[in-house]
N, CA, C, O and the ligand as a Tripos MOL2 file, in Angstrom:
@<TRIPOS>MOLECULE
protein
  297   295    75     0     0
PROTEIN
NO_CHARGES

@<TRIPOS>ATOM
      1 N          96.9250   93.2940    7.9470 N.3       1 MET1
      2 CA         95.8960   92.6670    8.7920 C.3       1 MET1
      3 C          94.7180   92.2500    7.9070 C.2       1 MET1
      4 O          94.3620   92.9160    6.9360 O.2       1 MET1
      5 N          94.1450   91.1310    8.2900 N.am      2 SER2
      6 CA         92.9740   90.6770    7.5530 C.3       2 SER2
      7 C          91.8880   90.2720    8.5330 C.2       2 SER2
      8 O          92.1530   89.9480    9.6910 O.2       2 SER2
      9 N          90.7030   90.2990    8.0540 N.am      3 SER3
     10 CA         89.5800   89.9350    8.9190 C.3       3 SER3
     11 C          89.3050   88.4350    8.8750 C.2       3 SER3
     12 O          88.3400   87.9490    9.4660 O.2       3 SER3
     13 N          90.1740   87.7070    8.1600 N.am      4 GLU4
     14 CA         89.9640   86.2640    8.0930 C.3       4 GLU4
     15 C          90.1450   85.6500    9.4770 C.2       4 GLU4
     16 O          90.9770   86.1200   10.2530 O.2       4 GLU4
     17 N          89.4080   84.6470    9.7880 N.am      5 GLY5
     18 CA         89.5220   84.0430   11.1060 C.3       5 GLY5
     19 C          88.4270   84.5330   12.0210 C.2       5 GLY5
     20 O          87.9830   83.8110   12.9130 O.2       5 GLY5
     21 N          87.9910   85.7550   11.8050 N.am      6 THR6
     22 CA         86.8730   86.2440   12.5980 C.3       6 THR6
     23 C          85.5530   85.8220   11.9510 C.2       6 THR6
     24 O          84.4950   85.8250   12.5810 O.2       6 THR6
     25 N          85.6540   85.4610   10.6710 N.am      7 ARG7
     26 CA         84.4650   85.0170    9.9720 C.3       7 ARG7
     27 C          84.0560   83.6320   10.4670 C.2       7 ARG7
     28 O          84.9070   82.7470   10.5670 O.2       7 ARG7
     29 N          82.8180   83.4270   10.7690 N.am      8 THR8
     30 CA         82.3830   82.0880   11.1740 C.3       8 THR8
     31 C          82.1810   81.2520    9.9310 C.2       8 THR8
     32 O          81.5030   81.6690    8.9910 O.2       8 THR8
     33 N          82.7740   80.0650    9.9300 N.am      9 PRO9
     34 CA         82.5930   79.2060    8.7570 C.3       9 PRO9
     35 C          81.1520   78.7460    8.6410 C.2       9 PRO9
     36 O          80.4790   78.4860    9.6380 O.2       9 PRO9
     37 N          80.6990   78.6530    7.4120 N.am     10 LYS10
     38 CA         79.3340   78.1840    7.1670 C.3      10 LYS10
     39 C          79.2380   76.7260    7.6050 C.2      10 LYS10
     40 O          80.0400   75.8990    7.1710 O.2      10 LYS10
     41 N          78.2690   76.4010    8.4560 N.am     11 PRO11
     42 CA         78.1630   75.0090    8.8980 C.3      11 PRO11
     43 C          77.8050   74.0950    7.7380 C.2      11 PRO11
     44 O          76.9550   74.4170    6.9070 O.2      11 PRO11
     45 N          78.4720   72.9490    7.7000 N.am     12 LEU12
     46 CA         78.1870   71.9990    6.6430 C.3      12 LEU12
     47 C          77.0320   71.1030    7.0590 C.2      12 LEU12
     48 O          77.0620   70.4920    8.1280 O.2      12 LEU12
     49 N          76.0430   71.0310    6.2340 N.am     13 ARG13
     50 CA         74.9100   70.1530    6.5050 C.3      13 ARG13
     51 C          74.9060   69.0400    5.4710 C.2      13 ARG13
     52 O          75.1120   69.2750    4.2810 O.2      13 ARG13
     53 N          74.6680   67.8280    5.9430 N.am     14 MET14
     54 CA         74.6410   66.7160    5.0220 C.3      14 MET14
     55 C          73.2520   66.0970    5.0170 C.2      14 MET14
     56 O          72.6280   65.9350    6.0660 O.2      14 MET14
     57 N          72.7870   65.7610    3.8570 N.am     15 CYS15
     58 CA         71.4800   65.1300    3.7400 C.3      15 CYS15
     59 C          71.5410   63.7480    4.3720 C.2      15 CYS15
     60 O          72.4310   62.9540    4.0650 O.2      15 CYS15
     61 N          70.5860   63.4650    5.2600 N.am     16 VAL16
     62 CA         70.5820   62.1970    5.9810 C.3      16 VAL16
     63 C          70.2720   61.0400    5.0380 C.2      16 VAL16
     64 O          70.5530   59.8860    5.3610 O.2      16 VAL16
     65 N          69.6990   61.3370    3.8880 N.am     17 ARG17
     66 CA         69.2810   60.2740    2.9850 C.3      17 ARG17
     67 C          70.2720   60.0600    1.8380 C.2      17 ARG17
     68 O          70.7340   58.9400    1.6200 O.2      17 ARG17
     69 N          70.5950   61.1140    1.1150 N.am     18 CYS18
     70 CA         71.4800   60.9350   -0.0430 C.3      18 CYS18
     71 C          72.9260   61.2840    0.3000 C.2      18 CYS18
     72 O          73.8230   61.1060   -0.5250 O.2      18 CYS18
     73 N          73.1520   61.7780    1.5130 N.am     19 GLN19
     74 CA         74.4840   62.0640    2.0260 C.3      19 GLN19
     75 C          75.2550   63.0990    1.2220 C.2      19 GLN19
     76 O          76.4850   63.0920    1.2090 O.2      19 GLN19
     77 N          74.5340   63.9830    0.5560 N.am     20 ARG20
     78 CA         75.1850   65.0780   -0.1590 C.3      20 ARG20
     79 C          75.2570   66.2800    0.7600 C.2      20 ARG20
     80 O          74.4140   66.4620    1.6380 O.2      20 ARG20
     81 N          76.2750   67.0960    0.5440 N.am     21 ILE21
     82 CA         76.3620   68.3510    1.2850 C.3      21 ILE21
     83 C          75.3250   69.3060    0.6990 C.2      21 ILE21
     84 O          75.2480   69.4970   -0.5140 O.2      21 ILE21
     85 N          74.5410   69.8940    1.5770 N.am     22 ILE22
     86 CA         73.4360   70.7120    1.0850 C.3      22 ILE22
     87 C          73.5730   72.1620    1.5320 C.2      22 ILE22
     88 O          74.0210   72.4550    2.6400 O.2      22 ILE22
     89 N          73.1770   73.0530    0.6400 N.am     23 ASP23
     90 CA         73.2270   74.4840    0.9370 C.3      23 ASP23
     91 C          71.9440   74.9680    1.5890 C.2      23 ASP23
     92 O          71.9480   75.9000    2.3930 O.2      23 ASP23
     93 N          70.8410   74.3140    1.2240 N.am     24 ASP24
     94 CA         69.5510   74.7450    1.7660 C.3      24 ASP24
     95 C          68.8850   73.5820    2.4930 C.2      24 ASP24
     96 O          67.9100   73.0070    2.0090 O.2      24 ASP24
     97 N          69.4320   73.2410    3.6770 N.am     25 PRO25
     98 CA         68.9390   72.0680    4.3950 C.3      25 PRO25
     99 C          67.5200   72.2450    4.9180 C.2      25 PRO25
    100 O          67.0840   73.3500    5.2410 O.2      25 PRO25
    101 N          66.8230   71.1310    4.9920 N.am     26 VAL26
    102 CA         65.4880   71.1070    5.5720 C.3      26 VAL26
    103 C          65.5850   70.2770    6.8570 C.2      26 VAL26
    104 O          66.0450   69.1350    6.8300 O.2      26 VAL26
    105 N          65.1610   70.8450    7.9550 N.am     27 LEU27
    106 CA         65.2140   70.1330    9.2270 C.3      27 LEU27
    107 C          64.1590   69.0300    9.2370 C.2      27 LEU27
    108 O          62.9650   69.3000    9.1100 O.2      27 LEU27
    109 N          64.6120   67.7860    9.3910 N.am     28 VAL28
    110 CA         63.6550   66.6730    9.3590 C.3      28 VAL28
    111 C          63.5580   65.9530   10.7000 C.2      28 VAL28
    112 O          62.6740   65.1170   10.8890 O.2      28 VAL28
    113 N          64.4500   66.2670   11.6250 N.am     29 GLY29
    114 CA         64.3540   65.5910   12.9150 C.3      29 GLY29
    115 C          65.4140   66.0700   13.8770 C.2      29 GLY29
    116 O          66.3270   66.8140   13.5170 O.2      29 GLY29
    117 N          65.2710   65.6270   15.1020 N.am     30 GLU30
    118 CA         66.2450   65.9680   16.1390 C.3      30 GLU30
    119 C          66.6840   64.6960   16.8270 C.2      30 GLU30
    120 O          65.8890   63.7820   17.0440 O.2      30 GLU30
    121 N          67.9710   64.6480   17.1710 N.am     31 VAL31
    122 CA         68.4910   63.5100   17.9110 C.3      31 VAL31
    123 C          68.8330   63.9970   19.3060 C.2      31 VAL31
    124 O          69.5900   64.9540   19.4680 O.2      31 VAL31
    125 N          68.2800   63.3450   20.3030 N.am     32 HIS32
    126 CA         68.5540   63.7370   21.6850 C.3      32 HIS32
    127 C          69.5390   62.7550   22.3010 C.2      32 HIS32
    128 O          69.4430   61.5470   22.0860 O.2      32 HIS32
    129 N          70.4730   63.2750   23.0560 N.am     33 THR33
    130 CA         71.4370   62.4090   23.7230 C.3      33 THR33
    131 C          71.4350   62.7030   25.2130 C.2      33 THR33
    132 O          70.9890   63.7610   25.6560 O.2      33 THR33
    133 N          71.9410   61.7440   25.9740 N.am     34 ASN34
    134 CA         72.0350   61.9420   27.4220 C.3      34 ASN34
    135 C          73.2260   62.8130   27.7660 C.2      34 ASN34
    136 O          73.2480   63.4710   28.8060 O.2      34 ASN34
    137 N          74.2200   62.8130   26.8850 N.am     35 SER35
    138 CA         75.4900   63.4400   27.2310 C.3      35 SER35
    139 C          75.6690   64.8190   26.6170 C.2      35 SER35
    140 O          76.7300   65.4270   26.7590 O.2      35 SER35
    141 N          74.6610   65.3110   25.9490 N.am     36 GLY36
    142 CA         74.8590   66.6100   25.3190 C.3      36 GLY36
    143 C          73.5530   67.1860   24.8190 C.2      36 GLY36
    144 O          72.4790   66.6470   25.0860 O.2      36 GLY36
    145 N          73.6510   68.2650   24.1040 N.am     37 PRO37
    146 CA         72.4570   68.9470   23.6340 C.3      37 PRO37
    147 C          71.7880   68.2390   22.4570 C.2      37 PRO37
    148 O          70.6870   68.6110   22.0510 O.2      37 PRO37
    149 N          72.4500   67.2220   21.9130 N.am     38 GLY38
    150 CA         71.8690   66.5450   20.7610 C.3      38 GLY38
    151 C          72.1370   67.3210   19.4890 C.2      38 GLY38
    152 O          72.8670   68.3120   19.5010 O.2      38 GLY38
    153 N          71.5570   66.8800   18.4070 N.am     39 TRP39
    154 CA         71.7910   67.5790   17.1520 C.3      39 TRP39
    155 C          70.5840   67.4460   16.2510 C.2      39 TRP39
    156 O          69.6760   66.6490   16.4870 O.2      39 TRP39
    157 N          70.6090   68.2630   15.2020 N.am     40 ASN40
    158 CA         69.4970   68.2480   14.2610 C.3      40 ASN40
    159 C          69.8350   67.3680   13.0660 C.2      40 ASN40
    160 O          71.0000   67.2150   12.6980 O.2      40 ASN40
    161 N          68.8280   66.8110   12.4840 N.am     41 VAL41
    162 CA         69.0040   65.9760   11.3000 C.3      41 VAL41
    163 C          68.4330   66.7380   10.1120 C.2      41 VAL41
    164 O          67.3010   67.2200   10.1440 O.2      41 VAL41
    165 N          69.2450   66.8360    9.0640 N.am     42 TYR42
    166 CA         68.8260   67.5980    7.8940 C.3      42 TYR42
    167 C          68.7230   66.7170    6.6650 C.2      42 TYR42
    168 O          69.3700   65.6750    6.5630 O.2      42 TYR42
    169 N          67.9060   67.1580    5.7510 N.am     43 ALA43
    170 CA         67.8110   66.5060    4.4520 C.3      43 ALA43
    171 C          67.7470   67.5930    3.3980 C.2      43 ALA43
    172 O          67.3870   68.7340    3.6880 O.2      43 ALA43
    173 N          68.0970   67.2380    2.1810 N.am     44 CYS44
    174 CA         67.9410   68.2100    1.1110 C.3      44 CYS44
    175 C          66.4620   68.3010    0.7590 C.2      44 CYS44
    176 O          65.6760   67.4260    1.1210 O.2      44 CYS44
    177 N          66.0950   69.3410    0.0680 N.am     45 TRP45
    178 CA         64.6590   69.5620   -0.1770 C.3      45 TRP45
    179 C          64.0610   68.4500   -1.0060 C.2      45 TRP45
    180 O          62.8530   68.2200   -0.9540 O.2      45 TRP45
    181 N          64.8920   67.7500   -1.7760 N.am     46 ARG46
    182 CA         64.3790   66.6710   -2.5960 C.3      46 ARG46
    183 C          64.0660   65.4280   -1.7490 C.2      46 ARG46
    184 O          63.0890   64.7220   -1.9960 O.2      46 ARG46
    185 N          64.9210   65.1790   -0.7430 N.am     47 CYS47
    186 CA         64.7430   63.9820    0.0830 C.3      47 CYS47
    187 C          63.7990   64.2220    1.2560 C.2      47 CYS47
    188 O          63.1800   63.2860    1.7610 O.2      47 CYS47
    189 N          63.6910   65.4560    1.6800 N.am     48 ALA48
    190 CA         62.9340   65.7630    2.9000 C.3      48 ALA48
    191 C          61.5670   65.0820    2.9710 C.2      48 ALA48
    192 O          61.2270   64.5170    4.0110 O.2      48 ALA48
    193 N          60.7690   65.1190    1.8890 N.am     49 PRO49
    194 CA         59.4430   64.4660    1.9900 C.3      49 PRO49
    195 C          59.5440   62.9500    2.1000 C.2      49 PRO49
    196 O          58.5810   62.2920    2.4930 O.2      49 PRO49
    197 N          60.7090   62.3880    1.7540 N.am     50 LEU50
    198 CA         60.8520   60.9290    1.7420 C.3      50 LEU50
    199 C          61.4610   60.4030    3.0310 C.2      50 LEU50
    200 O          61.4830   59.1950    3.2670 O.2      50 LEU50
    201 N          61.9580   61.3140    3.8670 N.am     51 VAL51
    202 CA         62.5860   60.8810    5.1120 C.3      51 VAL51
    203 C          61.5010   60.6290    6.1510 C.2      51 VAL51
    204 O          60.7120   61.5250    6.4550 O.2      51 VAL51
    205 N          61.4560   59.4120    6.7000 N.am     52 PRO52
    206 CA         60.4590   59.1490    7.7370 C.3      52 PRO52
    207 C          60.7800   59.9710    8.9700 C.2      52 PRO52
    208 O          61.9480   60.1650    9.3070 O.2      52 PRO52
    209 N          59.7630   60.4450    9.6330 N.am     53 SER53
    210 CA         60.0040   61.2540   10.8210 C.3      53 SER53
    211 C          60.7400   60.4190   11.8520 C.2      53 SER53
    212 O          60.4470   59.2390   12.0420 O.2      53 SER53
    213 N          61.6920   61.0450   12.5110 N.am     54 ALA54
    214 CA         62.5240   60.3430   13.4720 C.3      54 ALA54
    215 C          61.6650   59.7890   14.5980 C.2      54 ALA54
    216 O          60.7790   60.4780   15.1050 O.2      54 ALA54
    217 N          61.9250   58.5460   14.9890 N.am     55 PRO55
    218 CA         61.1440   57.9630   16.0750 C.3      55 PRO55
    219 C          61.4770   58.6270   17.4020 C.2      55 PRO55
    220 O          62.5960   59.0890   17.6220 O.2      55 PRO55
    221 N          60.5030   58.6640   18.2640 N.am     56 ASP56
    222 CA         60.6940   59.2260   19.5930 C.3      56 ASP56
    223 C          61.6410   58.3250   20.3870 C.2      56 ASP56
    224 O          61.3680   57.1350   20.5420 O.2      56 ASP56
    225 N          62.7400   58.8710   20.8870 N.am     57 PRO57
    226 CA         63.7010   58.0450   21.6300 C.3      57 PRO57
    227 C          63.0540   57.3080   22.7970 C.2      57 PRO57
    228 O          63.4420   56.1840   23.1130 O.2      57 PRO57
    229 N          62.0870   57.9240   23.4280 N.am     58 LEU58
    230 CA         61.4220   57.2670   24.5600 C.3      58 LEU58
    231 C          60.6740   56.0260   24.1010 C.2      58 LEU58
    232 O          60.6000   55.0320   24.8220 O.2      58 LEU58
    233 N          60.1180   56.0930   22.8930 N.am     59 GLU59
    234 CA         59.4080   54.9250   22.3670 C.3      59 GLU59
    235 C          60.3740   53.7870   22.1090 C.2      59 GLU59
    236 O          60.0460   52.6220   22.3330 O.2      59 GLU59
    237 N          61.5790   54.1290   21.6330 N.am     60 ILE60
    238 CA         62.5910   53.1020   21.3730 C.3      60 ILE60
    239 C          62.9760   52.4170   22.6770 C.2      60 ILE60
    240 O          63.0890   51.1930   22.7350 O.2      60 ILE60
    241 N          63.1770   53.2160   23.7220 N.am     61 ILE61
    242 CA         63.5660   52.6630   25.0230 C.3      61 ILE61
    243 C          62.4540   51.7780   25.5670 C.2      61 ILE61
    244 O          62.7080   50.6880   26.0810 O.2      61 ILE61
    245 N          61.2200   52.2550   25.4490 N.am     62 GLU62
    246 CA         60.0970   51.4630   25.9460 C.3      62 GLU62
    247 C          59.9600   50.1600   25.1750 C.2      62 GLU62
    248 O          59.6860   49.1140   25.7620 O.2      62 GLU62
    249 N          60.1500   50.2190   23.8620 N.am     63 ALA63
    250 CA         60.0440   49.0130   23.0480 C.3      63 ALA63
    251 C          61.1430   48.0290   23.4270 C.2      63 ALA63
    252 O          60.9050   46.8220   23.4730 O.2      63 ALA63
    253 N          62.3450   48.5350   23.6990 N.am     64 ALA64
    254 CA         63.4570   47.6730   24.0870 C.3      64 ALA64
    255 C          63.1730   47.0230   25.4410 C.2      64 ALA64
    256 O          63.4530   45.8420   25.6440 O.2      64 ALA64
    257 N          62.6250   47.7950   26.3480 N.am     65 GLU65
    258 CA         62.2750   47.2570   27.6760 C.3      65 GLU65
    259 C          61.2220   46.1620   27.5350 C.2      65 GLU65
    260 O          61.3050   45.1100   28.1680 O.2      65 GLU65
    261 N          60.2430   46.4330   26.7020 N.am     66 ARG66
    262 CA         59.1640   45.4690   26.4990 C.3      66 ARG66
    263 C          59.7400   44.1660   25.9620 C.2      66 ARG66
    264 O          59.3870   43.0800   26.4220 O.2      66 ARG66
    265 N          60.6420   44.2900   24.9690 N.am     67 ARG67
    266 CA         61.2340   43.1090   24.3640 C.3      67 ARG67
    267 C          62.0240   42.3170   25.4060 C.2      67 ARG67
    268 O          61.9650   41.0880   25.4460 O.2      67 ARG67
    269 N          62.7650   43.0460   26.2500 N.am     68 ARG68
    270 CA         63.5800   42.4040   27.2690 C.3      68 ARG68
    271 C          62.6870   41.6310   28.2520 C.2      68 ARG68
    272 O          62.9900   40.5060   28.6510 O.2      68 ARG68
    273 N          61.5830   42.2740   28.6210 N.am     69 ARG69
    274 CA         60.6690   41.6310   29.5730 C.3      69 ARG69
    275 C          60.0600   40.3750   28.9650 C.2      69 ARG69
    276 O          59.9320   39.3450   29.6260 O.2      69 ARG69
    277 N          59.6810   40.4820   27.6790 N.am     70 GLU70
    278 CA         59.0770   39.3210   27.0150 C.3      70 GLU70
    279 C          60.0620   38.1560   26.9550 C.2      70 GLU70
    280 O          59.7000   36.9990   27.1630 O.2      70 GLU70
    281 N          61.3040   38.4940   26.6660 N.am     71 ARG71
    282 CA         62.3190   37.4460   26.5520 C.3      71 ARG71
    283 C          62.5110   36.7560   27.9160 C.2      71 ARG71
    284 O          62.6790   35.5390   28.0040 O.2      71 ARG71
    285 N          62.4800   37.5730   28.9610 N.am     72 ARG72
    286 CA         62.7290   37.0250   30.2970 C.3      72 ARG72
    287 C          61.5860   36.1140   30.7430 C.2      72 ARG72
    288 O          61.8160   35.1190   31.4310 O.2      72 ARG72
    289 N          60.3430   36.4540   30.3500 N.am     73 SER73
    290 CA         59.1770   35.6910   30.8150 C.3      73 SER73
    291 C          59.0490   34.3710   30.0810 C.2      73 SER73
    292 O          58.2800   33.5000   30.4880 O.2      73 SER73
    293 N          59.8070   34.2180   28.9890 N.am     74 ARG74
    294 CA         59.6950   32.9770   28.2350 C.3      74 ARG74
    295 C          60.4590   31.8340   28.8750 C.2      74 ARG74
    296 O          60.4570   30.7200   28.3500 O.2      74 ARG74
    297 ZN         69.0990   64.2700   -0.1480 Zn       75 ZN75
@<TRIPOS>BOND
     1     1     2 1
     2     2     3 1
     3     3     4 2
     4     3     5 am
     5     5     6 1
     6     6     7 1
     7     7     8 2
     8     7     9 am
     9     9    10 1
    10    10    11 1
    11    11    12 2
    12    11    13 am
    13    13    14 1
    14    14    15 1
    15    15    16 2
    16    15    17 am
    17    17    18 1
    18    18    19 1
    19    19    20 2
    20    19    21 am
    21    21    22 1
    22    22    23 1
    23    23    24 2
    24    23    25 am
    25    25    26 1
    26    26    27 1
    27    27    28 2
    28    27    29 am
    29    29    30 1
    30    30    31 1
    31    31    32 2
    32    31    33 am
    33    33    34 1
    34    34    35 1
    35    35    36 2
    36    35    37 am
    37    37    38 1
    38    38    39 1
    39    39    40 2
    40    39    41 am
    41    41    42 1
    42    42    43 1
    43    43    44 2
    44    43    45 am
    45    45    46 1
    46    46    47 1
    47    47    48 2
    48    47    49 am
    49    49    50 1
    50    50    51 1
    51    51    52 2
    52    51    53 am
    53    53    54 1
    54    54    55 1
    55    55    56 2
    56    55    57 am
    57    57    58 1
    58    58    59 1
    59    59    60 2
    60    59    61 am
    61    61    62 1
    62    62    63 1
    63    63    64 2
    64    63    65 am
    65    65    66 1
    66    66    67 1
    67    67    68 2
    68    67    69 am
    69    69    70 1
    70    70    71 1
    71    71    72 2
    72    71    73 am
    73    73    74 1
    74    74    75 1
    75    75    76 2
    76    75    77 am
    77    77    78 1
    78    78    79 1
    79    79    80 2
    80    79    81 am
    81    81    82 1
    82    82    83 1
    83    83    84 2
    84    83    85 am
    85    85    86 1
    86    86    87 1
    87    87    88 2
    88    87    89 am
    89    89    90 1
    90    90    91 1
    91    91    92 2
    92    91    93 am
    93    93    94 1
    94    94    95 1
    95    95    96 2
    96    95    97 am
    97    97    98 1
    98    98    99 1
    99    99   100 2
   100    99   101 am
   101   101   102 1
   102   102   103 1
   103   103   104 2
   104   103   105 am
   105   105   106 1
   106   106   107 1
   107   107   108 2
   108   107   109 am
   109   109   110 1
   110   110   111 1
   111   111   112 2
   112   111   113 am
   113   113   114 1
   114   114   115 1
   115   115   116 2
   116   115   117 am
   117   117   118 1
   118   118   119 1
   119   119   120 2
   120   119   121 am
   121   121   122 1
   122   122   123 1
   123   123   124 2
   124   123   125 am
   125   125   126 1
   126   126   127 1
   127   127   128 2
   128   127   129 am
   129   129   130 1
   130   130   131 1
   131   131   132 2
   132   131   133 am
   133   133   134 1
   134   134   135 1
   135   135   136 2
   136   135   137 am
   137   137   138 1
   138   138   139 1
   139   139   140 2
   140   139   141 am
   141   141   142 1
   142   142   143 1
   143   143   144 2
   144   143   145 am
   145   145   146 1
   146   146   147 1
   147   147   148 2
   148   147   149 am
   149   149   150 1
   150   150   151 1
   151   151   152 2
   152   151   153 am
   153   153   154 1
   154   154   155 1
   155   155   156 2
   156   155   157 am
   157   157   158 1
   158   158   159 1
   159   159   160 2
   160   159   161 am
   161   161   162 1
   162   162   163 1
   163   163   164 2
   164   163   165 am
   165   165   166 1
   166   166   167 1
   167   167   168 2
   168   167   169 am
   169   169   170 1
   170   170   171 1
   171   171   172 2
   172   171   173 am
   173   173   174 1
   174   174   175 1
   175   175   176 2
   176   175   177 am
   177   177   178 1
   178   178   179 1
   179   179   180 2
   180   179   181 am
   181   181   182 1
   182   182   183 1
   183   183   184 2
   184   183   185 am
   185   185   186 1
   186   186   187 1
   187   187   188 2
   188   187   189 am
   189   189   190 1
   190   190   191 1
   191   191   192 2
   192   191   193 am
   193   193   194 1
   194   194   195 1
   195   195   196 2
   196   195   197 am
   197   197   198 1
   198   198   199 1
   199   199   200 2
   200   199   201 am
   201   201   202 1
   202   202   203 1
   203   203   204 2
   204   203   205 am
   205   205   206 1
   206   206   207 1
   207   207   208 2
   208   207   209 am
   209   209   210 1
   210   210   211 1
   211   211   212 2
   212   211   213 am
   213   213   214 1
   214   214   215 1
   215   215   216 2
   216   215   217 am
   217   217   218 1
   218   218   219 1
   219   219   220 2
   220   219   221 am
   221   221   222 1
   222   222   223 1
   223   223   224 2
   224   223   225 am
   225   225   226 1
   226   226   227 1
   227   227   228 2
   228   227   229 am
   229   229   230 1
   230   230   231 1
   231   231   232 2
   232   231   233 am
   233   233   234 1
   234   234   235 1
   235   235   236 2
   236   235   237 am
   237   237   238 1
   238   238   239 1
   239   239   240 2
   240   239   241 am
   241   241   242 1
   242   242   243 1
   243   243   244 2
   244   243   245 am
   245   245   246 1
   246   246   247 1
   247   247   248 2
   248   247   249 am
   249   249   250 1
   250   250   251 1
   251   251   252 2
   252   251   253 am
   253   253   254 1
   254   254   255 1
   255   255   256 2
   256   255   257 am
   257   257   258 1
   258   258   259 1
   259   259   260 2
   260   259   261 am
   261   261   262 1
   262   262   263 1
   263   263   264 2
   264   263   265 am
   265   265   266 1
   266   266   267 1
   267   267   268 2
   268   267   269 am
   269   269   270 1
   270   270   271 1
   271   271   272 2
   272   271   273 am
   273   273   274 1
   274   274   275 1
   275   275   276 2
   276   275   277 am
   277   277   278 1
   278   278   279 1
   279   279   280 2
   280   279   281 am
   281   281   282 1
   282   282   283 1
   283   283   284 2
   284   283   285 am
   285   285   286 1
   286   286   287 1
   287   287   288 2
   288   287   289 am
   289   289   290 1
   290   290   291 1
   291   291   292 2
   292   291   293 am
   293   293   294 1
   294   294   295 1
   295   295   296 2
@<TRIPOS>SUBSTRUCTURE
     1 MET1         2 RESIDUE 1 A MET
     2 SER2         6 RESIDUE 1 A SER
     3 SER3        10 RESIDUE 1 A SER
     4 GLU4        14 RESIDUE 1 A GLU
     5 GLY5        18 RESIDUE 1 A GLY
     6 THR6        22 RESIDUE 1 A THR
     7 ARG7        26 RESIDUE 1 A ARG
     8 THR8        30 RESIDUE 1 A THR
     9 PRO9        34 RESIDUE 1 A PRO
    10 LYS10       38 RESIDUE 1 A LYS
    11 PRO11       42 RESIDUE 1 A PRO
    12 LEU12       46 RESIDUE 1 A LEU
    13 ARG13       50 RESIDUE 1 A ARG
    14 MET14       54 RESIDUE 1 A MET
    15 CYS15       58 RESIDUE 1 A CYS
    16 VAL16       62 RESIDUE 1 A VAL
    17 ARG17       66 RESIDUE 1 A ARG
    18 CYS18       70 RESIDUE 1 A CYS
    19 GLN19       74 RESIDUE 1 A GLN
    20 ARG20       78 RESIDUE 1 A ARG
    21 ILE21       82 RESIDUE 1 A ILE
    22 ILE22       86 RESIDUE 1 A ILE
    23 ASP23       90 RESIDUE 1 A ASP
    24 ASP24       94 RESIDUE 1 A ASP
    25 PRO25       98 RESIDUE 1 A PRO
    26 VAL26      102 RESIDUE 1 A VAL
    27 LEU27      106 RESIDUE 1 A LEU
    28 VAL28      110 RESIDUE 1 A VAL
    29 GLY29      114 RESIDUE 1 A GLY
    30 GLU30      118 RESIDUE 1 A GLU
    31 VAL31      122 RESIDUE 1 A VAL
    32 HIS32      126 RESIDUE 1 A HIS
    33 THR33      130 RESIDUE 1 A THR
    34 ASN34      134 RESIDUE 1 A ASN
    35 SER35      138 RESIDUE 1 A SER
    36 GLY36      142 RESIDUE 1 A GLY
    37 PRO37      146 RESIDUE 1 A PRO
    38 GLY38      150 RESIDUE 1 A GLY
    39 TRP39      154 RESIDUE 1 A TRP
    40 ASN40      158 RESIDUE 1 A ASN
    41 VAL41      162 RESIDUE 1 A VAL
    42 TYR42      166 RESIDUE 1 A TYR
    43 ALA43      170 RESIDUE 1 A ALA
    44 CYS44      174 RESIDUE 1 A CYS
    45 TRP45      178 RESIDUE 1 A TRP
    46 ARG46      182 RESIDUE 1 A ARG
    47 CYS47      186 RESIDUE 1 A CYS
    48 ALA48      190 RESIDUE 1 A ALA
    49 PRO49      194 RESIDUE 1 A PRO
    50 LEU50      198 RESIDUE 1 A LEU
    51 VAL51      202 RESIDUE 1 A VAL
    52 PRO52      206 RESIDUE 1 A PRO
    53 SER53      210 RESIDUE 1 A SER
    54 ALA54      214 RESIDUE 1 A ALA
    55 PRO55      218 RESIDUE 1 A PRO
    56 ASP56      222 RESIDUE 1 A ASP
    57 PRO57      226 RESIDUE 1 A PRO
    58 LEU58      230 RESIDUE 1 A LEU
    59 GLU59      234 RESIDUE 1 A GLU
    60 ILE60      238 RESIDUE 1 A ILE
    61 ILE61      242 RESIDUE 1 A ILE
    62 GLU62      246 RESIDUE 1 A GLU
    63 ALA63      250 RESIDUE 1 A ALA
    64 ALA64      254 RESIDUE 1 A ALA
    65 GLU65      258 RESIDUE 1 A GLU
    66 ARG66      262 RESIDUE 1 A ARG
    67 ARG67      266 RESIDUE 1 A ARG
    68 ARG68      270 RESIDUE 1 A ARG
    69 ARG69      274 RESIDUE 1 A ARG
    70 GLU70      278 RESIDUE 1 A GLU
    71 ARG71      282 RESIDUE 1 A ARG
    72 ARG72      286 RESIDUE 1 A ARG
    73 SER73      290 RESIDUE 1 A SER
    74 ARG74      294 RESIDUE 1 A ARG
    75 ZN75       297 GROUP 0 **** ****
């Protein structure tokens, strides 16, 4: 008998900027979805200061609505 299988695998985190697998991820943002709990966005410590903070999803929706309205009024 072995205890293998009961061990939880270490989650793989990938840097959002350089796309390398990172051991010591830095949380740089969160992605929210309508269909689930969403997920976190990680970067390596080298890229973390260079990653722009994730835009607020509500702002994106509002900007899209605004654009749509402007297009319609033209
Ligand atoms: Zn990186």
